[in-house]
SESERO-436063 format. One record per residue (C-alpha): residue number from 1; residue in three letters; x, y, z. Coordinates in steps of 0.001 Angstrom, whole numbers. Example, Ala and Ser with C-alpha at 12.3 -4.5 7.8 and 13.67 -1.06 7.14 Angstrom:
<rs>
     i    aa        px        py        pz
     1   Ala     12300     -4500      7800
     2   Ser     13670     -1060      7140
</rs>
This chain:
<rs>
     i    aa        px        py        pz
     1   Unk     25890    -48735     22024
     2   Unk     23836    -51693     20815
     3   Unk     22553    -51156     17345
     4   Unk     22071    -52863     14003
     5   Unk     24872    -51417     11888
     6   Unk     22768    -52022      8778
     7   Unk     19696    -50304     10220
     8   Unk     20741    -47563     12609
     9   Unk     17617    -45540     11870
    10   Unk     15461    -48398     13074
    11   Unk     17488    -49327     16151
    12   Unk     18411    -45938     17608
    13   Unk     16242    -43874     19929
    14   Unk     16283    -40692     17878
    15   Unk     17070    -37898     18266
    16   Unk     18338    -38523     21827
    17   Unk     20912    -41194     20883
    18   Unk     22677    -38903     18405
    19   Unk     24559    -37225     21214
    20   Unk     26205    -40530     22153
    21   Unk     27405    -41514     18685
    22   Unk     31033    -41328     17645
    23   Unk     31954    -39403     14516
    24   Unk     32441    -42684     12624
    25   Unk     28987    -43843     13724
    26   Unk     27552    -40514     12562
    27   Unk     29163    -41063      9164
    28   Unk     27606    -44534      8944
    29   Unk     24232    -43067      9872
    30   Unk     24637    -40384      7205
    31   Unk     25306    -43017      4555
    32   Unk     22211    -44952      5607
    33   Unk     20097    -41787      5521
    34   Unk     21214    -40991      1977
    35   Unk     20249    -44490       878
    36   Unk     16798    -44095      2415
    37   Unk     16369    -40670       835
    38   Unk     17213    -41812     -2674
    39   Unk     15057    -44960     -2504
    40   Unk     12059    -43142     -1032
    41   Unk     12123    -40225     -3459
    42   Unk     12670    -42627     -6357
    43   Unk      9393    -44321     -5380
    44   Unk      7355    -41310     -4243
    45   Unk      8863    -38282     -5915
    46   Unk      9889    -35268     -3872
    47   Unk     12761    -32910     -3120
    48   Unk     15943    -34907     -3409
    49   Unk     19024    -32758     -4045
    50   Unk     18413    -30323     -1183
    51   Unk     17978    -33150      1339
    52   Unk     21045    -35045       153
    53   Unk     22992    -31860       818
    54   Unk     21785    -31441      4413
    55   Unk     22328    -34939      5863
    56   Unk     25354    -34119      8033
    57   Unk     23949    -30718      8930
    58   Unk     20721    -32317     10172
    59   Unk     22671    -34823     12283
    60   Unk     24874    -32107     13761
    61   Unk     21954    -29823     14601
    62   Unk     20152    -32586     16481
    63   Unk     23395    -33469     18294
    64   Unk     23892    -29870     19405
    65   Unk     20310    -29011     20317
    66   Unk     17505    -30727     22206
    67   Unk     14334    -30806     20143
    68   Unk     11534    -30040     20886
    69   Unk     12760    -27922     23824
    70   Unk     15014    -26102     21395
    71   Unk     12981    -24983     18386
    72   Unk     14405    -26022     15020
    73   Unk     12754    -24233     12104
    74   Unk     13496    -25318      8557
    75   Unk     12930    -22623      5954
    76   Unk     10671    -23752      3086
    77   Unk     10764    -27173      4707
    78   Unk     11439    -29220      1605
    79   Unk     14955    -29792      3031
    80   Unk     13532    -31323      6238
    81   Unk     13380    -34999      5184
    82   Unk     16481    -35756      7267
    83   Unk     14967    -33931     10220
    84   Unk     11959    -36224      9921
    85   Unk     14130    -39341      9777
    86   Unk     15897    -38195     12938
    87   Unk     12715    -37400     14887
    88   Unk     10813    -40667     14985
    89   Unk      9323    -40843     11506
    90   Unk     11579    -43425      9897
    91   Unk      9038    -46258     10139
    92   Unk      6433    -44319      8180
    93   Unk      8853    -42643      5828
    94   Unk      7710    -44752      2871
    95   Unk      4413    -42793      2988
    96   Unk      6232    -39519      2255
    97   Unk      3997    -37206       160
    98   Unk      1302    -39864      -103
    99   Unk     -2343    -39332       836
   100   Unk     -2599    -39448      4659
   101   Unk      1177    -40005      4852
   102   Unk      4187    -37996      6002
   103   Unk      4279    -34497      4578
   104   Unk      7105    -33325      2358
   105   Unk      7236    -30163      4475
   106   Unk      7231    -29319      8180
   107   Unk      3805    -29666      9782
   108   Unk      3335    -29002     13530
   109   Unk       314    -31288     13503
   110   Unk      2510    -34162     12358
   111   Unk      5172    -33967     15086
   112   Unk      6163    -31867     18097
   113   Unk      9589    -31639     16450
   114   Unk      8118    -29604     13563
   115   Unk      8161    -26245     15317
   116   Unk      6605    -24153     12545
   117   Unk      4673    -24745      9318
   118   Unk      6716    -24361      6158
   119   Unk      6142    -24276      2438
   120   Unk      7044    -20758      1342
   121   Unk     10562    -19441      1735
   122   Unk     12330    -16784      3797
   123   Unk     10041    -17056      6850
   124   Unk     12295    -18964      9262
   125   Unk     14178    -16072     10859
   126   Unk     10975    -14192     11694
   127   Unk      9362    -17311     13163
   128   Unk     12500    -18265     15095
   129   Unk     12762    -14758     16543
   130   Unk      9178    -15045     17767
   131   Unk     10040    -18325     19473
   132   Unk     13282    -16897     20897
   133   Unk     11542    -13910     22458
   134   Unk      8739    -16096     23837
   135   Unk     11296    -18382     25500
   136   Unk     13172    -15394     26887
   137   Unk      9960    -13950     28347
   138   Unk      9285    -17283     30041
   139   Unk     12802    -17440     31420
   140   Unk     13757    -20436     29272
   141   Unk     17457    -20819     28322
   142   Unk     16621    -22761     25151
   143   Unk     17466    -21777     21610
   144   Unk     15527    -21049     18449
   145   Unk     17388    -22233     15343
   146   Unk     16481    -21101     11830
   147   Unk     17955    -23133      8963
   148   Unk     17634    -21771      5460
   149   Unk     19258    -22132      2084
   150   Unk     20976    -19284       306
   151   Unk     18077    -19221     -2158
   152   Unk     15682    -18335       665
   153   Unk     18163    -15647      1714
   154   Unk     17179    -13674     -1410
   155   Unk     13676    -13118       -32
   156   Unk     12723     -9786      1515
   157   Unk     11247    -11278      4686
   158   Unk     14631    -12830      5463
   159   Unk     16183     -9356      5641
   160   Unk     13285     -8013      7688
   161   Unk     13816    -10853     10148
   162   Unk     17593    -10279     10267
   163   Unk     17133     -6583     10883
   164   Unk     15043     -7264     13977
   165   Unk     16900    -10348     15206
   166   Unk     20317     -8682     15056
   167   Unk     19289     -5970     17489
   168   Unk     17759     -8465     19914
   169   Unk     19350    -10170     22893
   170   Unk     17454    -13407     22307
   171   Unk     18987    -16865     21809
   172   Unk     18498    -17122     18059
   173   Unk     20916    -18977     15796
   174   Unk     20552    -18618     12030
   175   Unk     22224    -21279      9878
   176   Unk     22650    -20278      6249
   177   Unk     23145    -23386      4138
   178   Unk     25099    -22164      1145
   179   Unk     24843    -24638     -1730
   180   Unk     24721    -22006     -4494
   181   Unk     21335    -23274     -5682
   182   Unk     17646    -22753     -4965
   183   Unk     15435    -24217     -7703
   184   Unk     17289    -22264    -10329
   185   Unk     20843    -21022     -9782
   186   Unk     20870    -18226     -7242
   187   Unk     21088    -14645     -8421
   188   Unk     21648    -11263     -6818
   189   Unk     24070     -9440     -4582
   190   Unk     23734    -11678     -1515
   191   Unk     24457    -14796     -3573
   192   Unk     27685    -13183     -4772
   193   Unk     28512    -12094     -1237
   194   Unk     28072    -15600       147
   195   Unk     30131    -16996     -2715
   196   Unk     32933    -14629     -1706
   197   Unk     32750    -15793      1895
   198   Unk     32709    -19400       689
   199   Unk     36298    -19061      -486
   200   Unk     37538    -17892      2908
   201   Unk     37423    -21049      4995
   202   Unk     40419    -20101      7170
   203   Unk     38940    -21882     10145
   204   Unk     39808    -25236      8562
   205   Unk     43473    -24474      9109
   206   Unk     42832    -23359     12706
   207   Unk     40547    -26235     13692
   208   Unk     43113    -27440     16178
   209   Unk     42935    -24112     18013
   210   Unk     39155    -24340     18233
   211   Unk     39336    -27897     19480
   212   Unk     41929    -26979     22108
   213   Unk     39905    -24008     23327
   214   Unk     36639    -25894     23599
   215   Unk     37910    -29233     24822
   216   Unk     40179    -27805     27497
   217   Unk     37256    -25973     29093
   218   Unk     34546    -27678     31185
   219   Unk     31467    -28281     29072
   220   Unk     29014    -27463     31862
   221   Unk     28386    -24537     34177
   222   Unk     29302    -20902     33710
   223   Unk     33027    -21322     33206
   224   Unk     32796    -22188     29510
   225   Unk     30198    -19517     28938
   226   Unk     32269    -16869     30696
   227   Unk     35448    -17928     28933
   228   Unk     33817    -17692     25535
   229   Unk     32053    -14415     26264
   230   Unk     35240    -12868     27643
   231   Unk     37091    -13682     24466
   232   Unk     34239    -13207     22021
   233   Unk     36357    -11548     19374
   234   Unk     39061    -14186     19724
   235   Unk     36542    -16964     19279
   236   Unk     35172    -15314     16168
   237   Unk     38668    -14997     14781
   238   Unk     39402    -18652     15499
   239   Unk     36131    -20090     14209
   240   Unk     36613    -17890     11210
   241   Unk     36191    -14262     11131
   242   Unk     37125    -12287      8047
   243   Unk     39540     -9413      8538
   244   Unk     36694     -6961      7898
   245   Unk     33300     -7231      9612
   246   Unk     30719     -9202      7690
   247   Unk     27362     -7804      6631
   248   Unk     25798     -9964      9331
   249   Unk     28034     -8584     12073
   250   Unk     27090     -5073     10993
   251   Unk     23469     -6084     11606
   252   Unk     24311     -7167     15148
   253   Unk     25039    -10887     14753
   254   Unk     28072    -12811     15833
   255   Unk     29374    -14650     12775
   256   Unk     30741    -18187     12599
   257   Unk     31940    -19752      9396
   258   Unk     32112    -20681      6634
   259   Unk     31915    -24257      7906
   260   Unk     32186    -27457      5851
   261   Unk     28602    -28705      5994
   262   Unk     29636    -32306      5330
   263   Unk     32178    -32523      8148
   264   Unk     30338    -33459     11343
   265   Unk     33322    -32674     13575
   266   Unk     33551    -29129     12250
   267   Unk     29807    -28670     12460
   268   Unk     29871    -29885     16071
   269   Unk     32476    -27273     17016
   270   Unk     30734    -24447     15174
   271   Unk     27372    -25194     16769
   272   Unk     28877    -25467     20248
   273   Unk     30658    -22145     19753
   274   Unk     27443    -20484     18577
   275   Unk     25562    -21721     21630
   276   Unk     28161    -20435     24068
   277   Unk     28566    -17025     22428
   278   Unk     24902    -16295     23180
   279   Unk     22550    -13785     21580
   280   Unk     21969    -13672     17812
   281   Unk     24504    -15763     15885
   282   Unk     24801    -16618     12199
   283   Unk     26567    -19770     11048
   284   Unk     27546    -19911      7393
   285   Unk     27625    -23545      6207
   286   Unk     28847    -24696      2792
   287   Unk     27253    -27828      1325
   288   Unk     26981    -29622     -1991
   289   Unk     23422    -29981     -3233
   290   Unk     22765    -33585     -4239
   291   Unk     25723    -34883     -2175
   292   Unk     26183    -38647     -2419
   293   Unk     24024    -39391     -5474
   294   Unk     25949    -38679     -8659
   295   Unk     23012    -37738    -10940
   296   Unk     21779    -35212     -8360
   297   Unk     25251    -33780     -7756
   298   Unk     25741    -33257    -11488
   299   Unk     22276    -31758    -12004
   300   Unk     21065    -30294     -8678
   301   Unk     18493    -28042    -10349
   302   Unk     16917    -30988    -12141
   303   Unk     16807    -32982     -8926
   304   Unk     15425    -30201     -6766
   305   Unk     11953    -31680     -7085
   306   Unk     11409    -34889     -9033
   307   Unk      8744    -37403     -9789
   308   Unk      9305    -41099     -9212
   309   Unk     12406    -42275    -11090
   310   Unk     14588    -45291    -11825
   311   Unk     17524    -45463     -9414
   312   Unk     20046    -46516    -12047
   313   Unk     19145    -44142    -14863
   314   Unk     17752    -41230    -12848
   315   Unk     14996    -38891    -13986
   316   Unk     15720    -35177    -13630
   317   Unk     12463    -33268    -13371
   318   Unk     12948    -30794    -16156
   319   Unk      9733    -29242    -17391
   320   Unk      8314    -31651    -19932
   321   Unk      7680    -30346    -23441
   322   Unk      4200    -31793    -22931
   323   Unk      3105    -29397    -20201
   324   Unk      1166    -26175    -19792
   325   Unk      4327    -24535    -18408
   326   Unk      6335    -25388    -21502
   327   Unk      3553    -24288    -23875
   328   Unk      3313    -20955    -22064
   329   Unk      7094    -20464    -22286
   330   Unk      7203    -21415    -25966
   331   Unk      4291    -19092    -26754
   332   Unk      5948    -16208    -24952
   333   Unk      9230    -16845    -26785
   334   Unk      7411    -16878    -30127
   335   Unk      5591    -13617    -29377
   336   Unk      8813    -11973    -28167
   337   Unk     10309    -12480    -31625
   338   Unk      7700    -10042    -32946
   339   Unk      8021     -7397    -30213
   340   Unk     11160     -6156    -28498
   341   Unk      8975     -4727    -25713
   342   Unk      8162     -8152    -24262
   343   Unk     10170     -9026    -21147
   344   Unk      9973    -12173    -18987
   345   Unk     10344    -12246    -15207
   346   Unk     10720    -15200    -12860
   347   Unk     11264    -15535     -9117
   348   Unk     13903    -18308     -9117
   349   Unk     11671    -20552    -11254
   350   Unk     13189    -20322    -14738
   351   Unk     12831    -24037    -15416
   352   Unk      9708    -24651    -13364
   353   Unk      7747    -22029    -15288
   354   Unk      9115    -23016    -18701
   355   Unk     11027    -19763    -19283
   356   Unk     14404    -21382    -19960
   357   Unk     13975    -21112    -23751
   358   Unk     13072    -17434    -23481
   359   Unk     16138    -16882    -21267
   360   Unk     18442    -18492    -23827
   361   Unk     16887    -16648    -26783
   362   Unk     16489    -13215    -25201
   363   Unk     18861    -13002    -22200
   364   Unk     18755     -9186    -22042
   365   Unk     14963     -9250    -21723
   366   Unk     14893    -12052    -19148
   367   Unk     15041    -11258    -15440
   368   Unk     15412    -13785    -12612
   369   Unk     14902    -11746     -9444
   370   Unk     15409    -14618     -6982
   371   Unk     12827    -15638     -4398
   372   Unk     11325    -12150     -4300
   373   Unk      7754    -12185     -5592
   374   Unk      6867     -8790     -4129
   375   Unk      9832     -7199     -5865
   376   Unk      8976     -9044     -9103
   377   Unk      5484     -7532     -9255
   378   Unk      6615     -3969     -8569
   379   Unk      9607     -4399    -10900
   380   Unk      7119     -5422    -13601
   381   Unk      5148     -2273    -12826
   382   Unk      8270      -187    -13374
   383   Unk      8967     -1882    -16700
   384   Unk      5364     -1291    -17786
   385   Unk      5483      2364    -16763
   386   Unk      8547      2752    -18993
   387   Unk      6726      1293    -22016
   388   Unk      7749     -2370    -21883
   389   Unk      5362     -5350    -21757
   390   Unk      6468     -7415    -18753
   391   Unk      5282    -10990    -18254
   392   Unk      5743    -12434    -14776
   393   Unk      5466    -16252    -14652
   394   Unk      4856    -17462    -11103
   395   Unk      3245    -20347     -9232
   396   Unk      -236    -19550     -7948
   397   Unk       667    -20195     -4313
   398   Unk      3686    -17867     -4552
   399   Unk      1752    -15043     -6219
   400   Unk       -71    -14722     -2892
   401   Unk      3061    -13040     -1594
   402   Unk      2696    -10219     -4132
   403   Unk      -987     -9470     -3506
   404   Unk      -404     -5968     -2110
   405   Unk      1874     -5093     -5015
   406   Unk      -713     -6209     -7586
   407   Unk     -3199     -3829     -5970
   408   Unk      -965      -886     -5187
   409   Unk      1704      -951     -7892
   410   Unk      -208     -2343    -10886
   411   Unk     -3982     -2158    -10711
   412   Unk     -4385      1399     -9389
   413   Unk     -2512      2790    -12383
   414   Unk     -3951       188    -14782
   415   Unk      -428      -914    -15713
   416   Unk      -280     -3398    -18577
   417   Unk      1418     -6336    -16908
   418   Unk       762     -9969    -17815
   419   Unk       931    -12541    -15023
   420   Unk      1276    -16182    -16040
   421   Unk      -139    -18096    -13076
   422   Unk      1386    -21562    -13155
   423   Unk       251    -24469    -10923
   424   Unk     -3266    -23001    -10735
   425   Unk     -5671    -25322     -8937
   426   Unk     -4748    -28557     -7200
   427   Unk     -1049    -29421     -7448
   428   Unk     -1111    -32657     -5460
   429   Unk      1529    -34148     -3226
   430   Unk      3113    -30912     -1972
   431   Unk       -11    -30283        60
   432   Unk     -1681    -27298      1698
   433   Unk      1022    -24685      1198
   434   Unk      1295    -25272     -2541
   435   Unk     -2293    -25758     -3741
   436   Unk     -3177    -22950     -6154
   437   Unk     -6722    -22425     -4939
   438   Unk     -6759    -18770     -3841
   439   Unk     -5627    -16748     -6867
   440   Unk     -9063    -16385     -8474
   441   Unk    -10672    -15170     -5257
   442   Unk     -8084    -12545     -4407
   443   Unk     -7440    -11348     -7957
   444   Unk    -11099    -11040     -8931
   445   Unk    -11591     -8636     -6025
   446   Unk     -9186     -6104     -7587
   447   Unk    -10394     -3522    -10145
   448   Unk     -8602     -3352    -13516
   449   Unk     -7703     -7060    -13457
   450   Unk     -8736     -9523    -16153
   451   Unk     -8403    -13285    -15665
   452   Unk     -8270    -16039    -18277
   453   Unk     -8366    -19716    -17346
   454   Unk     -7749    -21853    -20446
   455   Unk     -8482    -25559    -20382
   456   Unk     -6224    -26704    -23240
   457   Unk     -2924    -25886    -24887
   458   Unk     -4635    -24168    -27805
   459   Unk     -6659    -21970    -25479
   460   Unk     -3505    -21142    -23513
   461   Unk     -1778    -19964    -26682
   462   Unk     -4757    -17787    -27643
   463   Unk     -5147    -16315    -24173
   464   Unk     -1445    -15480    -23884
   465   Unk     -1462    -13788    -27275
   466   Unk     -4549    -11767    -26400
   467   Unk     -3201    -10816    -22950
   468   Unk         6     -9427    -24467
   469   Unk     -1128     -7930    -27758
   470   Unk     -4787     -6946    -27323
   471   Unk     -5690     -6390    -23689
   472   Unk     -4770     -3535    -21392
   473   Unk     -4281     -3360    -17635
   474   Unk     -3340     -6322    -15459
   475   Unk     -4058     -9555    -17314
   476   Unk     -3708    -12938    -15619
   477   Unk     -3525    -16218    -17511
   478   Unk     -3847    -19162    -15130
   479   Unk     -3095    -22781    -16054
   480   Unk     -2545    -26056    -14179
   481   Unk       467    -28181    -13434
   482   Unk      1048    -31056    -15852
   483   Unk      -137    -31724    -19354
   484   Unk     -3289    -31304    -21423
   485   Unk     -5555    -34305    -20848
   486   Unk     -8494    -32909    -22784
   487   Unk    -11035    -35433    -24022
   488   Unk    -13503    -32950    -25509
   489   Unk    -14025    -31973    -29136
   490   Unk    -12133    -29085    -30787
   491   Unk    -15424    -27181    -31026
   492   Unk    -15102    -26469    -27304
   493   Unk    -12025    -24282    -27863
   494   Unk    -12902    -20589    -27783
   495   Unk    -11606    -17156    -26813
   496   Unk    -14049    -16153    -24082
   497   Unk    -16630    -18887    -23487
   498   Unk    -18293    -21840    -25161
   499   Unk    -21943    -22749    -24709
   500   Unk    -22955    -26249    -25800
   501   Unk    -26742    -26832    -25869
   502   Unk    -28634    -30114    -26112
   503   Unk    -31995    -28697    -25076
   504   Unk    -31766    -29238    -21304
   505   Unk    -33066    -27015    -18520
   506   Unk    -29944    -27902    -16491
   507   Unk    -26617    -26110    -17089
   508   Unk    -23140    -27037    -15834
   509   Unk    -20545    -24245    -15675
   510   Unk    -16830    -24520    -15065
   511   Unk    -13461    -23314    -16344
   512   Unk     -9848    -24434    -16712
   513   Unk     -8694    -28014    -16280
   514   Unk    -11918    -28948    -14500
   515   Unk    -13811    -28724    -17786
   516   Unk    -12402    -32114    -18702
   517   Unk    -14019    -33612    -15583
   518   Unk    -17308    -31843    -16317
   519   Unk    -17211    -33117    -19884
   520   Unk    -16753    -36697    -18654
   521   Unk    -19711    -36290    -16300
   522   Unk    -21792    -34701    -19071
   523   Unk    -21234    -37691    -21351
   524   Unk    -21893    -40178    -18564
   525   Unk    -25115    -38380    -17616
   526   Unk    -26196    -38442    -21238
   527   Unk    -25600    -42202    -21360
   528   Unk    -27861    -42452    -18290
   529   Unk    -30619    -40482    -20024
   530   Unk    -29955    -37197    -18184
   531   Unk    -29355    -34262    -20521
   532   Unk    -27243    -31283    -19462
   533   Unk    -25964    -28212    -21267
   534   Unk    -22388    -26993    -20684
   535   Unk    -20974    -23488    -20375
   536   Unk    -17182    -23337    -20372
   537   Unk    -15705    -20016    -19301
   538   Unk    -12290    -18980    -20587
   539   Unk    -12392    -15340    -19566
   540   Unk    -13561    -15830    -16000
   541   Unk    -13266    -12234    -14807
   542   Unk    -14872     -9893    -15460
   543   Unk    -17854    -12045    -16443
   544   Unk    -19277    -11295    -19872
   545   Unk    -22828     -9951    -19932
   546   Unk    -23744    -12747    -22352
   547   Unk    -22896    -15280    -19662
   548   Unk    -25425    -13757    -17269
   549   Unk    -28065    -13867    -20005
   550   Unk    -27337    -17537    -20675
   551   Unk    -27559    -18473    -16985
   552   Unk    -30882    -16720    -16522
   553   Unk    -32494    -19046    -19073
   554   Unk    -32002    -22225    -17018
   555   Unk    -34029    -23793    -14255
   556   Unk    -30977    -25299    -12505
   557   Unk    -27316    -24281    -12810
   558   Unk    -24318    -26099    -11285
   559   Unk    -21009    -24240    -11038
   560   Unk    -18035    -26550    -10333
   561   Unk    -14868    -24671     -9424
   562   Unk    -11311    -25827     -8617
   563   Unk    -10727    -23003     -6186
   564   Unk    -11702    -21733     -2779
   565   Unk    -15441    -21065     -2395
   566   Unk    -15189    -17730      -598
   567   Unk    -14901    -15045     -3267
   568   Unk    -15031    -17571     -6101
   569   Unk    -16476    -16816     -9532
   570   Unk    -19324    -19200     -8767
   571   Unk    -20131    -17421     -5520
   572   Unk    -20070    -14063     -7287
   573   Unk    -22504    -15386     -9891
   574   Unk    -24772    -16969     -7302
   575   Unk    -25186    -13597     -5605
   576   Unk    -26968    -12269     -8701
   577   Unk    -28316    -15495    -10201
   578   Unk    -30311    -17375     -7573
   579   Unk    -30524    -20541     -9682
   580   Unk    -26783    -21209     -9340
   581   Unk    -25482    -23884     -6957
   582   Unk    -21733    -23627     -6368
   583   Unk    -19539    -26669     -5718
   584   Unk    -16066    -25442     -4758
   585   Unk    -13320    -25945     -2161
   586   Unk    -14074    -24888      1409
   587   Unk    -10830    -25662      3269
   588   Unk     -7094    -26178      2848
   589   Unk     -6389    -29227       702
   590   Unk     -3992    -31839      2160
   591   Unk     -1440    -33787       155
   592   Unk     -2691    -36399     -2289
   593   Unk     -2422    -36984     -6014
   594   Unk     -4394    -34550     -8156
   595   Unk     -6921    -37242     -9035
   596   Unk     -7307    -38304     -5402
   597   Unk     -7775    -34703     -4291
   598   Unk    -10344    -33882     -6985
   599   Unk    -12299    -37005     -6128
   600   Unk    -12314    -36290     -2372
   601   Unk    -13454    -32714     -3092
   602   Unk    -16365    -33877     -5235
   603   Unk    -14778    -32405     -8364
   604   Unk    -13855    -35543    -10323
   605   Unk    -15930    -36588    -13304
   606   Unk    -17382    -39501    -11329
   607   Unk    -18347    -37358     -8331
   608   Unk    -19889    -34652    -10530
   609   Unk    -21919    -37338    -12294
   610   Unk    -23040    -38860     -8989
   611   Unk    -24154    -35519     -7553
   612   Unk    -26185    -34420    -10542
   613   Unk    -27727    -37861    -11006
   614   Unk    -28720    -38010     -7311
   615   Unk    -30308    -34556     -7543
   616   Unk    -32137    -35562    -10732
   617   Unk    -33508    -38734     -9157
   618   Unk    -34547    -36854     -6003
   619   Unk    -36407    -34201     -7987
   620   Unk    -37974    -36855    -10182
   621   Unk    -39290    -38728     -7120
</rs>
């Protein structure tokens, strides 16, 4: 095959040409892909360790299957960078996670090879089963392939999908990529179970038998299929079957593995066997997270998601001490020293939510439940019912998964549970699935829920203290990703709200991080001769009666909100205060930097200034 050995990604017709490559050529391609991954993520930031660990697996999957006829569904999707490189997106790969560039997750609108949207974990089996049944109903012989990490296998929806897929007769293949890591080290019974299976790679010693069986049989027509089906148990024993049935076989799956996820030859055989067995099949693949880049191999958790970094020194993305996440974790640790009732809960995000110090200091009161947000909320309810004070720290976009539990298992009984909502508001380059723009709308619709939205570190400390030691019921403290960039005076720090008056008949209201943008606009308007008063909310739900009284005294009120418009605090206020104009988010927010996103949404200091100035000039004319 004619190709540039130094630029196979650019010279190959991918993914079609993969099937014609020798194993040595596949190894060369894998090396080139790792180089591209490291350089791109070093420049753009992104998910590095998980993609370095799935290079060979991605190559093997595209050799064995024919995308997009076969549907390949990557769970979470942050491990799909290789899939993108192999499906025609190499030339634009330098735009990864940039505004208007290639997404860091699977997006059907970006490519026909992205079969299903991804961003939250544990959804791939359910989606793949839907595809598999649809293809079966149409009479298509193609396959649906779900690929997920063992971290995603801790999520409840994964088990719901398995339960239904195992009893089906559809062509669904589930590949469990076991690297012993999600974002934090995996926990729970399934993680231990997979670790046990990991040590039983007997198939390595019987690879010759597999090769002889498969290679001595015609690779087309019914003969291979019939041969395999007739000796199904023998094949499972050869391609590794434990002496006792696996959990997955008890659910109705044929089981293949564990397979060395960095050996393309072994992956080729395992995938071919899975295809010929037919029906629901699980392949257990062992990989090394961060494979091929020493800093990532040594610290896979730190390199799960990173910002731009220097290639030589590396830059593991531990939570900075200068961040809202770290301040929340430090505050919780300090308060826990005064009360043995305080417990901390995370859903596989110990480092991301800043709870690592709490975990080290109070290990018996720290609970990592894995990627299981629904369980985390109800578990917190159980702790609260037994007299503890549970604090669940979770990203805003992931709390969505526990909405029913907040209603049913916490709010109805007025359980005192504190929810630390990290990554509230725009998060930036991860795009639509990760923007924290819905929590205020869905939480404020639930009785017995109080919401704080501090705009500075000092406010965060006060709100956390109050939520734990003073308040009752469900108390949410929401705060943004990143650090405190406040430019306003200390006088703006308060417990519930701050009202700054300069004698204007125009009032600007906001809360959280966005107050900094409003404050910039306020100063710029003042320099232009346009006076505005400011009302900064800290307790945003329920609204204080004093706030309604303040609003009623103004001719014009602007409410700027870094959240979805429907059900927003501003919309709720505008329904009773007709002088309120709400400027909020009306659609899903695509990937871009936080500053770029705020500006495009009309929520940056400059855009707020321009809007109010234009309105002032129009009214003046």
